[in-house]
N, C-alpha and C positions, 0 to 999 in steps of 0.2 A: 311306511319306509322312512327310516331316520336319516338315511344318507343315499345319495345318488351315485351309482357306479358308472364310470365312463371308461372306455378303452378305445383302441384303434383297430383298424381292419386287419392288422397283422395277427390278431388273436384268432382269426379264422373261426369265429363262432357261428353255429347254425342259426338261421333266421328264427326258428321256433324258440330257441333259448333266448335270443335277443329280445323277442316280443314278450315271452313269458316273464322275464325278470326286468323288463324295461331298461335294458342296458343301452346307453348311448354310445354310438360308434362314430369315431372320426376317421374318415377314409384316407389311406395313403394314396399317392398318385403313381400312375403307371404311364409310360410313354412308349409309343410304337416307333418304328424306324423313321417314319415321316414326321415325328415329333407331335403326333396327335396326343393330347392329354386325356387320360381317363382317371376316374375315381374308382378305386378298388371296391368291388362289390356293388357299386351303384351304376356306373356307366360301362364297366367291363367285368364280366363274370369269368371265373377261372376256366370253365369249359371252353369258352371262346379262345382264351389266351393259350391254353394247351394245344388246341387244334392248330392255331397259327404257329406255335413253337415247333410242332411236329413237321410243319412245312418249311422250317428253317428260319422263321421270323425271329428277330431279336427284340426284346423289350428291356427297358431300363426303368428303374423306380426312383421315386423321390418321397420325401417326408410329406405329411399333410400340409395343405396350404395354411398360411397365416390366418386367412379369413375363416377357414373351417374351425381352427383351434379357438380363435378369439370369439367367434360368435357362439360357440358351444359354452365356453366358460362364462361369457358375458350373460347368457340366458339364465344360468343358475345363480350368478351373482345378483342379477336383478330380482330373482325370486327369493334370494337369501337362503338357498338350498345348500346344505353341506354336501360336498362332492369328494369323490376319490377317483383319481385318474390312474389307470393301470397301464403302463407304457411298454411298448416294444423295447427290446434290449438296446441299451445305449451303445453297445459294441457293434451292433449291426445296422443302426440307423441313427439319424439325428433327431428322431421324433421326440425322444425324452427331453433332450436339451431345448428343443423348440418350445415344448409345452411349458417348461420351467421359465423360459424367457417371457412368454406371453403372461404367465402367472404373475411374474414380477412387475410387468407393465401394468396389469390390471389392478394390482394392489394399490397403485397410486390413485386410481379412480375409485376403487372399492376397498377401503382400508379394512373392512370387516369380511373380506373374501374368505370363505371357508372351503379351501381346496387343498387336498393332499395329493402329491404326485409320487408314484412309485416306479422305479426302474425294475422291471421284473427280471432282467438279465435272461429273458426267455423270448420265445417266438411261437407262432402258430398256436396249437392247442396247449402248449406249455404255458404260454401267457393266458390263453383262453380259460384253462381250468382255474387259474388264480382268480380271474374275473368272475367266473361262474360261482365259485364258492363264496366270494365276497357278496355277489348279488343275492345268493340264496340267504345268507345271513341277514343282509339288509332287508330283504323281503319278509323275513321272520321277525323283524323288529329289533335286531341286535343294535347295540350302540355303535357309534362311530369308532370308538376305541376298540371294541371287540372285533369289528371288521378289520381294522388296521392290524391288530395282533395276528389275525388269521392270515392276512396278506403277507406279513413279514415271515411267518412260519412257512407258508407255501413257497415263497421265493427261495428260501434256504433249502427246501427239500424236493422241489420238483425236478424230475428227470426227463430229459429229451434223448431218445434213442432213435436214430433214423438211418435210412439208406436211400440212395438216389440211383437212377438208371444211368446217369451220365454226369460225372463230377465237373465236366467242363462248364456247365451253367454256373456252378458256384465259383469256379476258378475265374471265369470271365467277370463276375461281379466282385472279385476280390475277397470272397468269403473264406476260401481255403487256399493252401499253397499250390503252386503249379506242379510240384512233384507229386502231390496226392492226386491231382487231376490226371497226370500222365499214367500213373499206375492203375487208376480206376478204369482206364479204357483198354487194358490188356487182358486177353485170355478169359473173358467173361468174369473178371474180378468185380465183386460187388463190395463197395466200401460201407462200413458202419461208422457213423459219426455220433457225437453227442455234443451237448452244450456245457461249456465250463467257463464260469465267470462271464457269461454272456457271449462267449465266442464259440464258433463252430470248430470242433477239434476232431480229426480222424482218429478212430479207435482201432479198427481192425480191417483187414481185407479178406473177404470170403469168396470162394469160387462157387457161383451158381445161386439163383434166386431162392430155391428151396432151402438151401443151407443157411442163407442169410436170415431168413425168418426164424429158423430154429435157433440160430445164434442170438438173435435179438431177444427171444424169449428166455434164453439162458441168462443173458445179462439182466433182464428184468427180474428174474428169480433171485439172482445174487444181490441185486441192489434194492429191490422193493421190500416193503413191509406191509403185512396185513392186506395183501393184494385182493383178496376175495371181497373185502368191504370197501374198497376204494372206488371212486369214480375215475375210470380209465379213459384217456383221450387217444383217439386214432385219427390221424389225418393222412390224406393220400393225394397224389397228383393225377387225378382223373383215372383212378383204378380202384373202384369200389369193390371189385371182386377180390383183390389182394387184401384190402382192408378187412373185409368180412372173413377172409381166410385166417388172418391173424387174430381177429376177435374170437372166432370159434376155438382156435388153438388156446387162447388165454382162458376161455371159459372152461375148457377141458383140463388144462394143466393147473390152474390156480383157483378155479371156482369163481372167477370174476362174473359179476352180474350187471354192473352199472357202467355204461359206456356213453361217450360222446364221440360220434363218428362224423367227419365232415371232409369235404374236399378242401385242399389248401387253396387259399385265396389268390388273387392275381398278383399281389405285391410279393408274397412269399414264393408263389409259383414261378414268377419271372426269374428267380434265382435258383430255385431247387429243380425245376423242370418236371415234365410229365414222368409218371412212374415212380415218383417219390412215395415212400411209406414211412410214417413216423408214429411212435408210440410215446405216451406221456403218463407218468405215474409218480407216486411219492416214494422217496427213499427212506432208509433207516438211519442215515448219518445225521 
């Protein structure tokens, strides 16, 4: 492997993929109402988080700790290992900005620090698919430049299409407007959102969960390219049944065969809430 791939826990990567491709994960932090600090995926798993959220518990999130970022970068600087950090959208978190700050500090101590940092403008498996593809290339012996070119292309072409059971979670965290949150709770209306320039943007309002899945697939068909040969991402808020339903529908409609399916992590889940369903694929634009 010519380059080490690092990302953060907002990428929502399955453990088996993290282990297979030796991806280093920097955890975001999650805080409960009593200000107990948790590390996403390490000391708080999303199953526990969603169980508590269903009981009415409120969680807030924060970017990774300085120590986590610094110790990770310092380890590879000591080893003189070339690294690429694939970061959570700068429009949704201060994680990217913090990693750049630490990078700049370390350059004073390690002038030869070989670290590239990319703002994916993405989240969950949108960010995760970028990291997976980069790690696959690195594992196959691709040069750092080849991996970087692939990352840049993926950032420009990755689609995030998702729905939530209750927009108030996103509203409370300042991720979407209050107007969208209000409408989302009326008359079994299900919102469809996407990511544009790193921000969460409401797309449409659909009545009923069955119709919303159908509409998500229609959007996927209109935006996607060569879907049958893509690696498709599906993440969910503790609703594997719904994730498998949309996976089977994709396989039937588009011939998709390669999937990464995982629960949304605690950091993303604290804002999206239980029942979230998200799909990720490459577009033609």
